[in-house]
C-alpha positions in Angstrom: 0.0 0.0 0.0 2.9 2.4 0.9 4.5 1.7 -2.5 1.2 2.6 -4.3 0.9 5.9 -2.3 4.5 6.9 -3.1 4.3 5.7 -6.7 1.2 7.8 -7.6 2.8 11.3 -6.8 5.9 10.2 -8.6 3.9 9.3 -11.7 2.1 12.6 -11.5 5.5 14.3 -11.3 6.7 12.4 -14.3 3.6 13.4 -16.3 4.0 17.1 -15.3 7.6 17.0 -16.3 6.8 15.4 -19.6 4.1 17.8 -20.5 6.1 20.8 -19.3 8.0 20.6 -22.6 4.7 21.2 -24.5 4.1 24.6 -22.9 6.1 26.6 -25.5 4.0 25.0 -28.2 0.6 25.3 -26.4 -1.3 27.0 -29.3 -0.3 24.3 -31.8 -1.0 21.6 -29.1 -4.5 23.0 -28.5 -5.2 23.3 -32.2 -4.2 19.7 -32.7 -6.6 18.6 -30.0 -9.4 20.7 -31.5 -8.9 19.5 -35.0 -8.7 15.9 -33.7 -11.9 16.3 -31.8 -13.8 17.7 -34.8 -12.3 14.9 -37.0 -13.5 12.3 -34.6 -16.9 13.9 -34.5 -17.2 13.5 -38.3 -15.8 10.0 -37.9 -18.5 9.1 -35.4 -21.1 10.2 -38.0 -20.0 7.5 -40.4 -21.9 4.5 -38.9 -25.0 6.7 -38.5 -24.9 7.8 -42.2 -24.3 4.2 -43.3 -27.5 3.3 -41.4 -29.3 6.1 -43.1 -28.0 4.8 -46.4 -29.5 1.4 -45.8 -32.8 2.9 -44.5 -33.0 5.0 -47.7 -32.5 1.9 -49.8 -35.2 -0.1 -47.9 -37.8 2.6 -47.0 -40.6 0.1 -46.4 -38.8 -1.0 -43.2 -38.5 2.5 -41.7 -40.2 2.9 -38.3 -39.1 6.5 -37.5 -39.7 9.8 -39.2 -36.7 11.2 -41.2 -35.8 14.4 -43.0 -36.5 14.6 -46.7 -32.8 14.4 -47.7 -32.5 11.2 -45.7 -35.0 9.5 -48.1 -32.8 10.1 -51.1 -30.1 7.4 -51.6 -27.8 9.6 -53.7 -28.0 12.5 -51.3 -27.1 10.4 -48.3 -24.2 8.9 -50.2 -22.8 12.3 -51.1 -23.1 13.5 -47.5 -21.3 10.3 -46.5 -18.5 11.0 -48.9 -18.3 14.6 -47.8 -18.1 13.6 -44.2 -15.2 11.2 -44.9 -13.4 13.9 -46.9 -13.7 16.5 -44.1 -12.6 13.9 -41.6 -9.5 13.0 -43.7 -8.4 16.7 -44.0 -8.8 17.3 -40.3 -7.0 14.1 -39.5 -4.1 15.2 -41.6 -3.9 18.6 -39.9 -4.2 17.1 -36.4 -1.6 14.4 -37.1 0.8 16.9 -38.5 0.4 19.2 -35.5 0.8 16.3 -33.0 4.0 15.2 -34.7 5.4 18.7 -35.1 4.8 19.6 -31.4 6.0 16.2 -30.2 9.2 16.4 -32.3 10.0 19.9 -31.2 9.4 19.1 -27.5 11.7 16.0 -27.7 14.4 18.1 -29.4 14.2 20.6 -26.5 14.4 17.7 -24.1 17.4 16.2 -25.8 19.2 19.5 -25.8 18.4 20.1 -22.1 19.5 16.6 -21.1 22.7 16.7 -23.2 23.6 20.2 -21.9 22.9 19.0 -18.3 25.1 15.9 -18.8 28.1 17.7 -20.1 27.7 20.2 -17.3 28.1 17.5 -14.7 31.3 17.4 -12.6 33.9 14.8 -13.5 33.0 12.5 -10.6 29.6 12.0 -12.1 31.2 10.3 -15.1 33.2 8.1 -12.8 29.9 6.8 -11.3 27.9 6.4 -14.6 29.0 4.3 -17.6 29.0 6.1 -20.9 26.8 3.4 -22.5 24.2 3.9 -19.9 24.1 7.7 -20.5 24.0 7.3 -24.3 21.1 4.8 -23.9 19.2 7.4 -21.9 19.8 10.0 -24.7 18.7 7.5 -27.4 16.3 4.8 -26.3 14.6 6.6 -23.4 14.0 9.8 -25.4 13.0 7.7 -28.4 10.3 6.2 -26.3 9.2 9.6 -25.1 9.2 10.8 -28.7 6.9 8.0 -29.8 4.4 8.9 -27.1 4.3 12.6 -27.7 4.1 12.3 -31.5 1.8 9.3 -31.8 0.4 7.8 -28.6 -1.1 11.0 -27.1 -3.0 11.7 -30.3 -4.1 8.1 -30.6 -5.3 8.1 -27.0 -7.3 11.2 -27.5 -8.9 9.9 -30.7 -9.8 6.5 -29.2 -11.3 8.2 -26.1 -13.5 10.3 -28.3 -14.6 7.4 -30.3 -15.3 5.4 -27.2 -17.5 8.2 -25.7 -19.2 8.9 -29.0 -19.8 5.1 -29.6 -21.4 4.6 -26.2 -23.7 7.6 -26.6 -24.8 6.5 -30.1 -25.5 2.9 -29.2 -27.5 4.0 -26.2 -29.5 6.3 -28.5 -30.0 3.5 -31.1 -31.1 0.7 -28.8 -30.9 0.4 -25.0 -31.5 -3.4 -25.1 -28.6 -4.0 -27.5 -26.4 -1.6 -25.5 -26.8 -3.6 -22.4 -26.0 -6.9 -24.3 -22.9 -5.4 -25.8 -21.6 -3.6 -22.7 -21.9 -6.8 -20.7 -18.6 -8.0 -22.2 -16.6 -4.7 -21.7 -15.7 -5.2 -17.9 -14.1 -8.6 -18.6 -12.1 -7.2 -21.5 -11.0 -4.2 -19.4 -10.0 -6.3 -16.4 -7.9 -8.7 -18.4 -6.5 -5.8 -20.4 -5.3 -4.1 -17.2 -3.8 -7.3 -15.8 -2.0 -8.1 -19.0 -0.9 -4.4 -19.3 0.8 -4.5 -15.9 2.8 -7.6 -16.8 3.7 -6.2 -20.2 4.8 -2.9 -18.5 7.1 -4.7 -16.1 8.6 -6.9 -18.8 9.1 -3.9 -21.1 10.9 -1.9 -18.4 13.2 -4.9 -17.7 13.8 -5.3 -21.5 14.8 -1.6 -21.7 17.3 -2.1 -18.8 18.8 -5.2 -20.5 19.1 -3.3 -23.8 20.9 -0.5 -22.1 23.3 -3.0 -20.7 24.1 -4.4 -24.2 24.5 -0.8 -25.4 27.1 -0.3 -22.7 29.0 -3.3 -23.9 29.0 -2.0 -27.5 30.1 1.5 -26.3 33.0 0.1 -24.2 34.1 -2.3 -26.9 34.2 0.2 -29.7 35.9 2.8 -27.6 38.7 0.3 -26.7 38.7 -1.5 -30.1 42.5 -1.2 -30.3 42.9 -3.0 -27.0 40.3 -5.6 -28.0 42.3 -6.4 -31.1 45.7 -6.2 -29.5 44.7 -8.9 -27.0 42.8 -10.9 -29.6 39.6 -10.7 -27.5 37.1 -10.4 -30.3 35.5 -13.8 -29.4 35.3 -12.8 -25.7 33.6 -9.5 -26.5 31.3 -11.2 -29.0 30.4 -13.7 -26.3 29.8 -11.0 -23.7 27.5 -9.1 -26.1 25.7 -12.4 -27.0 25.0 -13.1 -23.4 23.5 -9.6 -23.0 21.4 -10.1 -26.1 20.3 -13.5 -25.0 19.0 -12.0 -21.7 17.3 -9.2 -23.6 15.7 -11.7 -26.0 14.3 -13.9 -23.2 12.5 -10.9 -21.7 11.3 -9.7 -25.1 9.9 -13.1 -26.0 8.0 -13.2 -22.7 6.6 -9.8 -23.5 5.7 -11.0 -27.0 3.8 -14.0 -25.5 1.9 -11.8 -23.1 1.1 -9.3 -25.8 0.0 -12.0 -28.3 -2.2 -13.6 -25.7 -3.8 -10.2 -24.9 -4.4 -9.4 -28.6 -5.9 -12.9 -29.3 -8.2 -12.5 -26.3 -9.3 -9.0 -27.3 -10.0 -10.0 -30.9 -12.1 -13.0 -29.7 -13.9 -10.8 -27.2 -14.7 -8.1 -29.8 -15.9 -10.4 -32.5 -17.8 -12.4 -29.9 -19.5 -9.3 -28.8 -20.4 -8.5 -32.5 -21.8 -12.0 -33.0 -23.9 -11.6 -29.8 -25.1 -8.2 -31.0 -26.0 -9.6 -34.4 -27.8 -12.5 -32.8 -29.9 -10.4 -30.5 -30.4 -7.6 -33.0 -31.7 -10.1 -35.6 -34.4 -11.1 -33.1 -35.3 -7.4 -32.6 -35.3 -6.9 -36.4 -37.6 -9.8 -36.8 -40.0 -8.4 -34.2 -40.0 -5.0 -36.0 -38.2 -3.1 -33.1 -35.2 -2.3 -35.3 -34.5 -1.3 -38.9 -31.7 -2.7 -41.0 -30.0 0.7 -40.8 -30.3 0.7 -37.0 -28.8 -2.7 -36.7 -25.9 -1.9 -39.1 -25.3 1.4 -37.3 -25.2 -0.5 -34.0 -22.7 -3.0 -35.3 -20.4 -0.3 -36.6 -20.5 1.6 -33.3 -19.8 -1.7 -31.5 -16.7 -2.1 -33.7 -15.7 1.5 -32.8 -16.0 0.7 -29.1 -14.2 -2.6 -29.5 -11.4 -1.0 -31.3 -11.1 1.7 -28.7 -11.2 -0.8 -25.8 -8.7 -3.0 -27.5 -6.2 -0.1 -27.9 -6.4 0.7 -24.2 -3.9 -1.9 -22.9 -1.4 -1.0 -25.6 -1.8 2.7 -24.9 -1.5 2.1 -21.1 1.6 -0.1 -21.7 3.2 2.6 -23.9 2.4 5.4 -21.4 3.9 3.3 -18.6 7.1 2.7 -20.5 7.2 6.4 -21.3 6.7 7.3 -17.6 9.6 4.9 -16.7 11.8 6.6 -19.3 10.7 10.1 -18.1 11.6 9.1 -14.5 15.1 8.1 -15.6 15.5 11.3 -17.5 14.3 13.3 -14.4 16.8 11.5 -12.2 19.6 12.6 -14.5 18.3 16.2 -14.6 18.1 16.2 -10.8 21.9 15.6 -10.6 23.4 19.0 -9.5 25.6 20.4 -12.3 28.8 22.4 -11.9 28.3 26.1 -11.1 30.1 27.6 -14.0 29.3 31.2 -13.0 29.7 32.4 -9.4 29.1 36.1 -10.2 25.6 36.2 -11.7 25.8 40.0 -12.2 28.4 39.8 -14.9 27.0 39.8 -18.5 27.5 36.5 -20.4 29.0 38.6 -23.2 31.5 40.3 -21.0 35.1 39.2 -21.5 36.5 36.9 -18.8 39.2 38.3 -16.6 42.8 37.3 -17.4 44.8 35.7 -14.6 48.5 36.5 -14.1 49.2 32.8 -13.6 50.3 32.5 -9.9 49.4 29.1 -8.5 49.8 27.8 -4.9 48.7 24.6 -3.3 48.6 25.0 0.5 48.5 21.8 2.6 46.1 20.1 0.2 44.6 16.8 1.0 42.4 14.8 -1.4 40.7 11.5 -1.9 38.7 10.5 -5.0 34.9 10.3 -4.2 34.9 6.8 -5.7 37.8 5.7 -3.4 37.3 7.5 -0.1 39.5 5.0 1.7 42.6 5.8 -0.4 44.3 9.2 0.2 45.9 10.5 -2.9 47.3 13.9 -1.8 48.6 14.2 1.8 49.3 17.8 2.8 50.8 18.8 -0.6 52.5 22.3 -0.8 53.5 23.7 -4.2 53.9 27.2 -5.7 54.4 28.7 -9.2 55.0 32.3 -9.8 53.6 34.0 -13.0 55.7 33.0 -16.1 57.6 30.2 -14.3 58.1 26.8 -15.8 57.4 24.2 -13.1 58.1 20.5 -13.5 56.3 17.7 -11.6 58.2 14.4 -11.4 57.8 11.3 -9.5 56.7 7.7 -9.7 53.3 6.7 -11.3 50.5 7.0 -8.8 52.2 9.7 -6.7 49.5 12.3 -7.4 50.8 14.4 -10.3 47.8 14.0 -12.5 45.5 14.5 -9.5 47.1 17.8 -8.9 46.3 18.9 -12.4 42.7 17.7 -12.0 42.4 19.9 -8.8 44.0 22.8 -10.7 41.4 22.6 -13.4 38.8 22.2 -10.6 37.5 18.9 -11.8 37.4 18.1 -8.1 37.7 20.2 -4.9 40.3 19.6 -2.2 39.1 17.7 0.9 41.3 20.0 3.0 43.7 22.8 2.3 43.5 25.6 -0.3 44.2 26.1 -4.0 45.1 29.7 -4.7 45.1 31.4 -8.1 46.7 34.9 -8.1 46.3 34.8 -4.4 42.6 34.2 -4.4 40.9 31.0 -3.2 40.0 29.2 -6.5 36.6 28.1 -5.1 35.4 31.7 -5.2 36.3 32.2 -8.9 34.0 31.3 -11.8 34.8 27.9 -13.3 34.6 29.6 -16.7 37.2 32.1 -15.6 39.5 29.4 -14.2 39.3 27.1 -17.2 39.4 30.0 -19.8 42.8 30.8 -18.4 44.2 27.3 -18.7 45.0 24.8 -21.4 46.1 21.2 -21.1 48.0 18.9 -23.5 47.3 15.4 -22.0 49.4 12.3 -22.4 46.5 10.5 -24.1 45.4 13.0 -26.7 41.7 12.9 -27.7 40.9 14.4 -31.0 37.3 14.7 -32.3 36.3 13.1 -35.6 36.2 16.3 -37.6 39.0 18.0 -39.6 42.4 19.2 -38.6 41.2 22.8 -38.7 38.2 22.0 -36.4 40.5 20.2 -33.9 42.9 23.0 -33.6 40.1 25.6 -33.5 38.6 23.7 -30.5 41.0 25.7 -28.3 39.3 28.9 -29.4 36.0 28.5 -31.3 35.6 31.2 -33.8 39.4 31.7 -34.4 40.4 33.0 -37.8 42.3 30.9 -40.4 45.4 33.0 -39.8 45.3 32.3 -36.0 44.8 28.6 -36.7 47.7 28.4 -39.1 49.9 30.4 -36.8 49.3 28.0 -33.9 49.9 25.0 -36.2 53.2 26.5 -37.4 54.3 27.2 -33.8 53.6 23.6 -32.9 55.4 22.3 -36.0 52.3 20.8 -37.5 52.5 22.5 -41.0 54.9 19.9 -42.4 52.7 16.9 -41.9 49.5 18.8 -42.7 51.0 19.8 -46.1 51.5 16.1 -46.9 47.7 15.6 -46.8 45.9 16.4 -50.1 43.0 18.1 -48.2 45.4 20.0 -45.9 43.6 21.6 -43.0 40.3 20.0 -44.1 41.7 16.5 -43.6 39.4 14.4 -41.5 41.3 12.9 -38.6 38.9 9.9 -38.0 37.3 8.7 -34.9 39.5 9.8 -31.9 42.2 10.8 -34.4 43.0 7.2 -35.6 44.2 8.5 -39.1 47.1 10.4 -37.4 50.2 9.1 -35.7 50.7 9.5 -32.0 53.2 12.3 -32.6 50.9 14.1 -35.0 48.1 14.0 -32.6 50.3 15.3 -29.8 51.4 18.3 -32.0 47.8 19.1 -32.9 46.9 19.1 -29.2 49.8 21.5 -28.5 48.6 23.8 -31.4 45.1 23.7 -29.9 46.5 24.7 -26.5 48.6 27.5 -28.0 45.6 28.9 -29.9 43.8 29.2 -26.6 46.6 31.6 -25.4 46.2 30.5 -21.7 47.8 32.1 -18.7 48.6 28.7 -17.3 49.6 25.9 -19.6 49.6 22.2 -18.4 51.8 19.7 -20.3 51.1 16.2 -19.2 53.9 14.1 -20.8 53.2 16.4 -23.8 56.3 15.2 -25.8 56.1 11.6 -24.8 54.9 10.4 -28.3 57.4 12.5 -30.3 60.6 11.4 -32.0 63.8 13.0 -31.0 63.8 15.5 -33.9 60.2 16.6 -33.3 60.8 16.8 -29.5 63.7 19.1 -30.1 61.6 21.3 -32.3 58.8 21.5 -29.7 61.2 22.2 -26.9 62.8 25.1 -28.8 59.4 26.5 -29.7 58.2 26.2 -26.1 61.1 28.5 -24.9 59.5 31.3 -26.9 55.8 30.4 -26.6 55.8 30.0 -22.9 57.1 33.5 -22.2 54.7 35.3 -20.0 52.8 32.1 -19.1 52.9 29.8 -16.1 53.7 26.2 -17.3 53.3 23.0 -15.3 55.0 20.1 -17.0 54.4 16.5 -15.8 57.2 14.3 -17.1 58.8 10.9 -16.5 61.6 11.7 -19.0 63.8 14.0 -17.0 65.5 15.3 -20.2 62.4 17.4 -20.8 62.5 19.2 -17.4 66.2 20.2 -17.1 65.5 23.8 -18.1 62.5 24.3 -15.9 62.7 27.1 -13.3 61.8 24.7 -10.5 61.2 20.9 -10.2 59.0 19.4 -7.6 59.4 15.7 -6.8 56.1 14.2 -5.6 55.9 10.9 -3.7 53.0 9.3 -1.9 50.9 12.5 -2.4 53.3 15.0 -1.0 56.3 17.1 -2.2 59.6 15.4 -1.0 62.1 17.6 -2.9 62.1 20.9 -4.8 64.6 23.0 -6.6 66.3 23.4 -10.0 67.9 20.5 -11.9 71.3 21.4 -10.7 70.3 21.7 -7.1 68.4 18.4 -7.1 71.1 16.5 -8.9 73.6 17.7 -6.3 71.7 15.9 -3.5 73.6 12.6 -2.9 70.6 10.6 -1.6 67.8 12.4 -3.3 65.0 10.7 -5.3 65.6 13.0 -8.3 69.3 12.2 -8.5 68.5 8.5 -8.3 65.9 8.8 -11.1 68.3 10.9 -13.2 71.1 8.3 -12.8 68.8 5.5 -13.9 67.7 7.4 -17.0 71.0 8.9 -18.0 73.1 5.9 -17.2 73.8 5.2 -20.9 
């Protein structure tokens, strides 16, 4: 009982949320309902006019007074054709309006959900699988789209036909109405019972399908690893198991739906046979005309069709409410607050930082691993324009420090200062607009070389893009492609070598013109010649910028102003290359001796 009480308000909330997307299109939505209502009114006249047609053909059997035009067979036929024509035109208009409003509403919903998803903090994506999120954007919104564009209009039309049919059969013959309606409660009861089972199975099937979508997403994203380990059979087997589970649920749903359809068809035609049998007796006794009986049979078919569609409509609506609930859960996730100062105009230029960075006694644990401390009282400082190197073993916390600097996460304790201000009081837009990162694993988008460089500053001119490419020594390999800057890099940049991808990422960062530049093993994929070119370019390009370089290859950090050695989440040594190499028992000297031993 408690579940029912709590479920009802939640369902109402889902409905309110779903129909809130229709508010901007209320005039078109109302017009669609009005035209659909008028169309159904003309449709409800069809059985009545067919009855009039038969009564006009057999006037000797008439038992009621009629208008003069109803006695003429040709006139009744023309009125019948005219009614069908008007209904068809109105049906076209209402269907077009329902589809237009539904499609526009779902486009708005997709845009809002996508914008909300990419506005989530990074920890959100550590707790949700990409396949699950893409499934919500695709399958759940496709279900909502089907309901808004088709099911809602169908439900309104069937409801109107049901009401009109009930009114007309009662006006035609009370006795026949009672005979026909005696079968409706049984059909409705079994329809509701079957509908509940189908809804549960359909919801389970959607979850199973989302799981298989996740497998596909993960496999295609890591296809190089799949092939490198020869795990195509394993991944195919994993996908097959997911499909098998999905198929089992779908077949159960199909059996229930087929049984429901078979029963409804039997019940409808059984009711028609019952009506014909009893109506024939009334016809023989002179209580009905041929037209009245025919009219009654048609209205019975209308009612049967409307009743038979109820379970499917209910099932579809239930699936849609389930999809809407999942969408609402995602939209309820708090997004990052990009703007702290709401008084600033969105068009106003963001302030430029000088580039001073300080970590004061920073402690941090990842939310997904609260039992494992990553940073333990880390202290670090970089003055504007300084080149700072971060070295140390893997897992020491270097990349985590960068994540905190970009404010992907907030420190558990301690403070991050930018230009002497606590970073938490600055707009995220301001912080990230003043930074650029060249990661170790470069991710390029599937567009052109021009688009990937311009991603650092959308709207940059061709001259600015070419200048950044030249400074990053990209022009040589770009010139080798027949399409030049319009060359498509492929999914995740697969058409380019590792070094080429790295240089494009550097060009993208340089185009951004950041106050703080982060290089996370930025030259790790370059050959010796390219690395020398990049290093010589960085000496000029980093002037006036603060640079943080994460490097395992110590040859790339020799010329940095200061080197921080990070171990176990804290700074154990700091100084220039010459100062650290002079320490006889220092970690940096030990690492240098291992790398430069040859």
